[in-house]
FIKOLTI-727409 format. One record per residue (C-alpha): x, y, z. Coordinates in steps of 0.5 Angstrom, whole numbers, plus 2048, in hexadecimal, padded with zeros to 3 digits. Layout:
BEGIN
   c1   c2   c3
    X    Y    Z
...
This chain:
BEGIN
   c1   c2   c3
  7A3  7C8  87D
  79F  7C6  877
  79F  7BE  877
  79A  7BE  871
  79D  7C3  86B
  799  7C0  866
  793  7C2  869
  795  7C8  86B
  797  7CA  864
  790  7C8  861
  78C  7CD  867
  791  7D3  865
  78F  7D2  85D
  788  7D1  85F
  788  7D8  862
  78C  7DB  85D
  787  7D9  857
  781  7DC  85B
  785  7E2  85C
  786  7E3  855
  77F  7E1  853
  77D  7E6  858
  781  7EB  854
  77F  7EA  84D
  778  7EA  850
  779  7F1  852
  77D  7F3  84C
  777  7F1  848
  772  7F5  84C
  776  7FB  84B
  778  7FB  843
  779  801  83F
  773  802  83B
  774  804  833
  773  80A  830
  76D  808  82C
  76A  805  833
  76C  80C  836
  769  810  831
  763  80B  82F
  75E  810  832
  760  816  82E
  75F  815  827
  762  81B  824
  769  81A  828
  769  813  826
  768  815  81F
  76D  81A  81F
  772  814  822
  770  810  81C
  772  815  817
  778  817  81B
  77B  810  81B
  779  80F  813
  77D  815  812
  783  813  815
  782  80C  812
  782  810  80B
  788  814  80C
  78B  80D  80D
  789  80B  807
  784  805  80A
  77E  807  806
  77B  800  808
  77B  802  80F
  779  809  80E
  773  806  80B
  771  802  811
  771  808  815
  76D  80C  810
  768  807  810
  767  807  817
  766  80E  817
  761  80E  812
  75D  809  816
  75C  80F  81B
  75C  814  816
  759  811  810
  757  818  80D
  75E  81B  80D
  760  81D  806
  767  81E  808
  768  817  80B
  765  814  805
  76A  818  800
  770  815  805
  76D  80E  805
  76D  80F  7FD
  774  811  7FD
  777  80B  801
  773  807  7FC
  776  80B  7F6
  77D  80A  7F8
  77C  802  7FA
  779  802  7F2
  772  800  7F4
  76F  805  7F0
  768  802  7F0
  768  803  7F7
  76B  80A  7F7
  766  80C  7F1
  760  80A  7F6
  763  80E  7FC
  765  814  7F8
  75E  814  7F5
  75B  814  7FC
  75F  81A  7FE
  75C  81E  7F8
  755  81C  7F9
  755  81E  801
  759  824  7FF
  757  826  7F8
  75C  82C  7F8
  762  828  7FA
  767  82A  7F4
  76C  825  7F7
  768  81F  7F7
  766  821  7F0
  76E  821  7EE
  76F  81A  7F2
  769  817  7EE
  76C  81A  7E7
  773  817  7E9
  770  810  7EB
  76B  810  7E5
  772  812  7E1
  775  80C  7E3
  76F  807  7E2
  76F  80A  7DA
  768  80D  7DB
  76A  813  7D8
  763  816  7D7
  762  816  7DE
  769  818  7E0
  768  81E  7DC
  761  820  7DF
  764  81F  7E6
  76A  824  7E4
  765  829  7E1
  761  829  7E7
  767  82A  7EB
  769  830  7E7
  762  833  7E7
  762  833  7EF
  769  835  7EF
  76C  838  7E9
  773  83A  7ED
  774  833  7EF
  77B  831  7EC
  77A  82A  7EE
  773  82A  7EA
  777  82D  7E4
  77D  828  7E4
  777  822  7E4
  774  825  7DE
  77B  825  7DB
  77C  81E  7DC
  775  81C  7D9
  777  820  7D3
  77E  81C  7D3
  77A  816  7D3
  776  818  7CD
  77C  81A  7C9
  77A  822  7CA
  781  824  7CC
  781  82B  7CA
  77A  82C  7CE
  77E  828  7D4
  783  82D  7D4
  77F  833  7D5
  77B  830  7DB
  782  82E  7DE
  784  836  7DC
  77E  838  7E0
  780  834  7E6
  787  836  7E6
  784  83D  7E6
  780  83C  7EC
  785  838  7F0
  78C  83A  7ED
  78F  835  7F3
  78B  82F  7F1
  790  82A  7EF
  78A  825  7EC
  788  82B  7E7
  78F  82D  7E6
  791  826  7E4
  78B  824  7E0
  78C  82B  7DC
  794  82A  7DB
  792  823  7D8
  78D  826  7D4
  791  82B  7D1
  797  826  7D0
  792  821  7CC
  790  827  7C8
  797  829  7C6
  797  830  7CA
  79E  82E  7CD
  79F  835  7D1
  799  835  7D5
  799  82E  7D6
  7A0  82F  7D9
  79E  834  7DD
  798  830  7E1
  79C  82A  7E1
  7A2  82D  7E5
  79D  830  7EA
  79B  829  7EC
  7A2  826  7EC
  7A4  82C  7F0
  79E  82C  7F5
  79F  825  7F6
  7A6  824  7F7
  7A9  81F  7F2
  7A2  81C  7EF
  7A5  817  7EA
  79F  818  7E5
  79F  81F  7E5
  7A7  81F  7E4
  7A6  81A  7DE
  7A1  81E  7DA
  7A5  824  7DB
  7AB  820  7D8
  7A6  81E  7D2
  7A4  825  7D1
  7AB  828  7D1
  7AD  823  7CC
  7A8  825  7C8
  7AA  82C  7C8
  7B1  829  7C5
  7B4  82A  7CC
  7B8  823  7CE
  7BC  826  7D3
  7B6  829  7D7
  7B2  822  7D6
  7B8  81F  7D9
  7B8  823  7DF
  7B1  822  7E1
  7B2  81A  7DF
  7B8  81A  7E4
  7B3  81B  7EA
  7AF  815  7E7
  7B4  810  7E7
  7B3  80E  7EE
  7AC  80C  7ED
  7AA  805  7EC
  7A4  806  7E9
  7A6  80B  7E4
  7AD  809  7E3
  7AC  805  7DC
  7A9  80B  7D9
  7AE  810  7DB
  7B3  80B  7D9
  7B0  80B  7D2
  7AF  813  7D1
  7B6  813  7D4
  7B8  80F  7CE
  7B5  814  7C9
  7B8  81A  7CD
  7BF  817  7CC
  7BE  815  7C5
  7BC  81D  7C3
  7C2  81F  7C7
  7C6  81A  7C2
  7C8  816  7C8
  7C6  80F  7C4
  7CA  80A  7C8
  7C7  80D  7CE
  7C0  80D  7CB
  7C0  806  7C9
  7C2  804  7D0
  7BC  807  7D3
  7B8  804  7CE
  7BB  7FD  7D0
  7B9  7FE  7D7
  7B2  801  7D6
  7B1  7FA  7D1
  7B4  7F6  7D7
  7AE  7F9  7DC
  7A9  7F8  7D7
  7AA  7F4  7D1
  7A3  7F4  7CF
  7A2  7FB  7CD
  7A3  7FC  7C5
  7A5  803  7C5
  7AB  801  7CA
  7AD  7FB  7C5
  7AC  800  7BF
  7B1  806  7C2
  7B6  801  7C4
  7B6  7FE  7BD
  7B6  804  7B9
  7BC  807  7BD
  7C0  800  7BC
  7BE  801  7B4
  7C1  808  7B4
  7C7  806  7B8
  7C8  800  7B2
  7C7  7FA  7B7
  7C2  7F7  7B2
  7C1  7F0  7B5
  7BF  7F2  7BC
  7BB  7F8  7B9
  7B7  7F3  7B5
  7B5  7EF  7BB
  7B3  7F5  7BF
  7AE  7F7  7B9
  7AB  7F0  7B8
  7AA  7F0  7BF
  7A6  7F7  7BF
  7A2  7F5  7B9
  7A0  7EE  7BC
  79E  7F2  7C2
  79A  7F7  7BE
  798  7F4  7B7
  798  7F8  7B1
  79C  7FE  7B4
  79E  801  7AE
  7A4  805  7B0
  7A7  7FE  7B3
  7A6  7FB  7AC
  7A9  801  7A9
  7AF  800  7AD
  7B0  7F9  7AC
  7B0  7FA  7A5
  7B5  7FF  7A6
  7B9  7FA  7AA
  7B9  7F5  7A4
  7BA  7FB  79F
  7C1  7FD  7A3
  7C3  7F6  7A3
  7C2  7F6  79B
  7BC  7F1  79B
  7B8  7F6  797
  7B3  7F1  795
  7B1  7EF  79C
  7B1  7F7  79E
  7AC  7F8  798
  7A7  7F3  79B
  7A7  7F6  7A2
  7A6  7FD  79F
  7A0  7FA  79B
  79D  7F7  7A2
  79E  7FE  7A5
  79A  801  79F
  794  7FB  7A0
  794  7FD  7A7
  794  805  7A6
  793  807  79F
  794  80E  7A1
  79B  80D  7A3
  7A0  812  7A0
  7A6  80E  7A2
  7A3  807  7A0
  7A2  80A  799
  7A9  80E  799
  7AD  808  79B
  7A9  803  796
  7AB  808  791
  7B2  809  793
  7B3  801  793
  7B0  800  78C
  7B4  805  789
  7BA  802  78C
  7B8  7FB  789
  7B7  7FE  782
  7AF  7FD  782
  7AF  805  780
  7A8  805  77E
  7A5  802  785
  7AA  806  789
  7A8  80D  785
  7A0  80B  787
  7A2  80A  78E
  7A6  810  78F
  7A0  814  78B
  79B  811  790
  7A0  813  796
  7A1  81A  794
  799  81B  793
  799  818  79B
  79E  81D  79D
  79A  823  79A
  794  821  79D
  797  820  7A4
  79C  825  7A4
  798  82A  7A8
  797  826  7AE
  79D  827  7B2
  7A0  823  7B8
  79A  820  7BC
  799  821  7C3
  79C  81D  7C8
  796  81A  7CB
  799  812  7CA
  79F  80F  7CA
  7A3  812  7C5
  7A9  80F  7C1
  7AF  811  7BE
  7AB  813  7B7
  7A7  818  7BB
  7AD  81C  7BD
  7B0  81D  7B6
  7AE  824  7B5
  7B2  826  7BB
  7B8  825  7B7
  7B6  82B  7B2
  7B2  82C  7AC
  7B7  829  7A7
  7B7  822  7AB
  7B0  822  7AC
  7AF  823  7A4
  7B5  81E  7A3
  7B0  818  7A0
  7AD  81D  79C
  7B3  81F  799
  7B5  818  798
  7AF  817  794
  7B0  81C  78F
  7B7  81A  78E
  7B5  813  78D
  7AF  816  788
  7B5  819  784
  7B9  813  784
  7B2  80F  781
  7B1  815  77C
  7B9  814  77A
  7B8  80D  779
  7B2  80E  774
  7B6  813  770
  7B2  819  773
  7B8  81D  775
  7B4  824  775
  7AF  821  77A
  7B5  81E  77E
  7B8  825  77E
  7B1  828  781
  7B0  823  786
  7B7  823  789
  7B7  82B  789
  7B1  82B  78D
  7B5  826  792
  7BA  82B  792
  7B5  831  793
  7B3  82D  79A
  7BA  82B  79C
  7BF  82F  798
  7C5  82C  79C
  7C3  825  79B
  7C9  822  797
  7C6  81B  795
  7C1  820  790
  7C7  823  78D
  7CB  81D  78C
  7C4  81A  789
  7C4  820  784
  7CB  81F  782
  7CA  818  780
  7C4  81A  77C
  7C8  820  779
  7CE  81B  777
  7C9  816  774
  7C6  81B  770
  7CD  81E  76D
  7CD  824  771
  7D4  824  774
  7D5  82B  777
  7CE  82B  77A
  7D0  824  77D
  7D6  827  780
  7D3  82D  783
  7CE  828  787
  7D3  824  789
  7D7  82A  78C
  7D0  82C  78F
  7D0  825  792
  7D7  827  796
  7D4  82D  798
  7CE  82B  79B
  7D2  825  79F
  7D6  82B  7A1
  7D0  82F  7A4
  7CE  829  7A7
  7D5  828  7AB
  7D5  82F  7AD
  7CE  82E  7B0
  7D1  829  7B4
  7D7  82D  7B6
  7DC  829  7B2
  7E0  82E  7AF
  7E6  82A  7AC
  7E1  826  7A8
  7DD  82C  7A6
  7E3  82F  7A3
  7E5  829  7A0
  7DE  828  79C
  7DE  830  79A
  7E5  82F  797
  7E3  829  793
  7DD  82D  791
  7E2  833  78E
  7E7  82E  78B
  7E1  82B  787
  7DE  832  785
  7E2  838  787
  7DD  83D  786
  7D8  83A  78B
  7D6  840  78F
  7D2  83C  794
  7D9  838  796
  7DD  83F  796
  7D7  842  79B
  7D7  83C  7A0
  7DF  83B  7A0
  7DF  842  7A2
  7DA  840  7A8
  7DE  83B  7AA
  7E5  83F  7AA
  7E1  844  7AE
  7DF  83F  7B3
  7E6  83C  7B4
  7E8  844  7B5
  7EC  844  7AE
  7E9  84B  7AD
  7EE  84D  7A6
  7EC  846  7A3
  7E5  847  7A5
  7E4  84E  7A2
  7E8  84B  79B
  7E3  846  79A
  7DD  84A  79C
  7DE  84F  797
  7E0  84B  792
  7D9  847  793
  7D6  84E  792
  7DA  850  78C
  7D8  849  789
  7D0  84A  78B
  7CD  850  78E
  7C7  84C  790
  7CB  848  795
  7C7  84C  79B
  7CA  848  7A0
  7D1  84B  79E
  7CE  852  7A0
  7CD  84F  7A7
  7D4  84B  7A8
  7D7  852  7A6
  7D3  855  7AB
  7D6  850  7B0
  7DD  851  7AD
  7DD  858  7AE
  7DA  858  7B5
  7DF  853  7B7
  7E4  858  7B4
  7E1  85D  7B9
  7DF  861  7B3
  7D8  862  7B5
  7D6  867  7B0
  7D7  863  7AA
  7D4  85D  7AE
  7CE  861  7AF
  7CE  862  7A7
  7CE  85B  7A5
  7C9  859  7AA
  7C4  85D  7A8
  7C6  85B  7A1
  7C5  854  7A3
  7BE  856  7A6
  7BC  859  7A0
  7BE  853  79C
  7BD  84D  7A0
  7B6  84A  7A0
  7B6  848  7A8
  7BC  84C  7AA
  7BC  84A  7B1
  7C3  849  7B2
  7C5  850  7AF
  7C0  853  7B4
  7C3  850  7BA
  7CA  852  7B7
  7C8  859  7B6
  7C5  859  7BD
  7CC  857  7C0
  7CF  85D  7BC
  7CA  862  7BF
  7CB  85F  7C6
  7D3  860  7C5
  7D1  867  7C3
  7CD  868  7C9
  7C6  869  7C5
  7C2  864  7CA
  7BB  866  7C7
  7BD  865  7C0
  7C0  85E  7C2
  7BA  85C  7C5
  7B6  85E  7BF
  7BA  859  7BB
  7BA  853  7BF
  7B2  854  7C0
  7B2  854  7B8
  7B7  84E  7B8
  7B2  84A  7BD
  7AC  84C  7B9
  7AF  849  7B3
  7B1  843  7B7
  7AA  842  7B9
  7A7  842  7B2
  7AC  83D  7B0
  7AA  839  7B6
  7A3  839  7B4
  7A4  837  7AD
  7A6  830  7B0
  7A0  830  7B5
  7A4  832  7BB
  79F  837  7BE
  7A1  837  7C5
  7A9  838  7C3
  7A6  83D  7BF
  7A2  840  7C5
  7A8  840  7C9
  7AC  844  7C3
  7A6  849  7C3
  7A6  84A  7CA
  7AE  84C  7CA
  7AD  850  7C4
  7A7  854  7C8
  7AC  854  7CE
  7B1  858  7CA
  7AD  85C  7C6
  7A6  85D  7C9
  7A4  861  7C3
  7A5  85C  7BE
  79E  85C  7BB
  7A0  855  7B7
  7A2  851  7BD
  79C  854  7C1
  797  852  7BB
  79A  84B  7BA
  79A  849  7C1
  793  84C  7C2
  791  848  7BC
  794  841  7BE
  791  842  7C5
  78A  844  7C2
  78B  83D  7BE
  78C  83A  7C5
  785  83D  7C7
  78A  841  7CD
  786  847  7CC
  788  84B  7D2
  790  84B  7D0
  78E  84B  7C9
  789  852  7C9
  78F  855  7CD
  794  854  7C8
  78F  855  7C2
  78D  85C  7C5
  794  85E  7C6
  796  85C  7BF
  790  860  7BC
  791  866  7C0
  798  866  7BD
  796  865  7B6
  78F  865  7B4
  790  864  7AD
  791  85C  7AE
  78B  859  7AB
  78D  852  7AE
  78E  855  7B5
  787  859  7B5
  784  853  7B3
  787  84E  7B8
  785  854  7BD
  77E  854  7BB
  77D  84D  7BB
  780  84C  7C2
  77B  852  7C4
  776  84E  7C1
  777  848  7C5
  777  84C  7CB
  770  84F  7CA
  772  856  7C8
  76E  856  7C1
  76F  85E  7C0
  776  85E  7C1
  777  858  7BD
  773  85A  7B7
  777  861  7B7
  77E  85D  7B6
  77B  858  7B1
  778  85E  7AD
  77F  861  7AD
  783  85B  7AB
  77E  85A  7A5
  780  861  7A3
  787  860  7A4
  787  85A  7A0
  781  858  79C
  783  851  79A
  784  84F  7A2
  77F  849  7A1
  77F  847  7A9
  77D  84F  7AB
  777  84E  7A7
  775  847  7AA
  777  84B  7B1
  772  850  7AF
  76D  84C  7AD
  76D  849  7B4
  76D  84F  7B7
  766  851  7B4
  763  84B  7B5
  765  84C  7BD
  762  853  7BC
  75B  850  7B9
  75C  852  7B2
  75C  84B  7AE
  75B  84F  7A7
  761  853  7A8
  765  84D  7AB
  763  849  7A5
  766  84E  7A0
  76D  84E  7A3
  76D  847  7A3
  76C  847  79C
  772  84B  79B
  776  846  7A0
  774  840  79B
  775  844  795
  77C  845  797
  77D  83E  799
  77C  83E  7A0
  77A  837  7A3
  774  839  7A7
  773  834  7AD
  76C  830  7AB
  769  831  7B2
  76A  839  7B1
  766  838  7AA
  760  834  7AE
  760  839  7B3
  760  83F  7AF
  75A  83B  7AA
  756  83A  7B0
  757  841  7B2
  755  844  7AB
  74E  83F  7AB
  74C  842  7B2
  74D  849  7B0
  748  849  7AB
């Protein structure tokens, strides 16, 4: 028995401690060596280990850790260009651009044929803002490897930094041709097309990126913007529904959602969407502006004014915000304050048609006729100088103002028509009734269904003692309101207005015809026929009546008579799109599918031409493609599609369309000219010259054919002949680019 347990325990503890120390010593003497220690005698293997470790960390996004391993690798292999390039890439992603440049520079010094190193060097210089050095590096990369898609993308990015978007787009196009599945190239090309306003190819490339990357919110957002720019709010909303869950894109998605809903006429929903966008980003002036403008349109003036004032505070001197603030006071009857805002808008932008128009309007209403007249004249001058510009490409945050063209040509010209109407009022106030009548007739030529213009004419005629004319204009005002109601499918209201018009003037042919049309829409065929026939008896020039009678006979099953009236409408109407569609339907009922296709193709062709007048090129191209699909032998559609694509420098599809158009109809001077120009751009000088000379024979007054022929002869080394054709072009009023004149002058000097 142990009589001394304390002593015995101490001895046992000492034994345990000694054993533990012995075990530790043994374990230390057998520690597993690290990979670096194992490979310390094999430099290639150790270098490879460092590179593998760096690549793994790069894949995880740890560029700092990766850079550490690359530096270790370079201590063992300091002359390896790939290691310098990889280390430079880590510095690039870390934002340490000077260090990145140093590594990329060393990579290409060690291997002068290293095209990838030059691409990386160009991108680093681009982010540093040293564009001259970036361009030199990118050009060297392309010299070494002309088929490197990444090098072309880099060159495109550089051109974008230099505001040379068209050159950038060409580089991106080359990149996509070289690497069709390269998402970076596709994204940049789609973005460039969008900024240029080339919506169809923008949508094609952005959709490719969006589908390849799943639910890429950035691609979906810009895809929605492109579809909205094509006046396709439903398509835009479909794309935006896939963006809402992304926190980083939610605010912008809400904003564009509001615009799409507004275009659909869902104004209350649009306001809710704008409110949400403003709540997320109250500092964005466009968000506040759209909310203010939407509220103003809904009559919520006080709140609209607060939002517009906030937008103006965020973006001082914003012309449109000043105009809309003026409108908010004008709407409240405070015209003097409104005039002050309109004057501020003119101070901010003296070329603003809308500011001059609004100022003229309010001054006329205030009785300051002379000043109002002067402002309206200035407004009309600004309209004439800017009317060819069309809708702007959606390259930045758009506002509701930018989508006016989607509401149709009459809505887009509404302010112009109003300017003419108020000018007529100003003339009338000065006693110049003939001038007033002229201004108002001009307004009606732009908008024949604007009731306010007829009402103004009626007032002027009544003041000048022409009561019968005043009564007729009053009846036409009712007719115009009826047409507007019918366009909104408010058939009961339309009937009321048309009957009121006929009460004023029983012999108003327009009202008889449109009353017949409403009865036709309501299925009351007998009444429809009675009024349509009466409209024609009153005025045989009512071309629409022939179309509606075609509709009547088609509904009545009398197809031969329907064809006769549709054909008469087609011969009488300037743009018989609806008559062509009606005729196509009748041909389908008769089993003449080919004739039906031909009629529909012509309808699409005419619709395309109408869209082009409103500067909506992509929608026009859609219509032309539909026309060609229905009738591949439609020379007009083929030419127009080819010409539009040539204007966009899309030579391959342009040549395909233009060649086919000329093959079908070689007597089209414009088609021969466009084909020659496209061939010339492809370097096919002899073929181009042949078509251009043929164009001039067909139309000796075609100025651009002379210019293109001048280009052809210059390229062929015949500067004297080129100068001869240039003189012809200039004599016909062609505006020759200064660069071409200088180039030709230099070639002429050298030839002597």
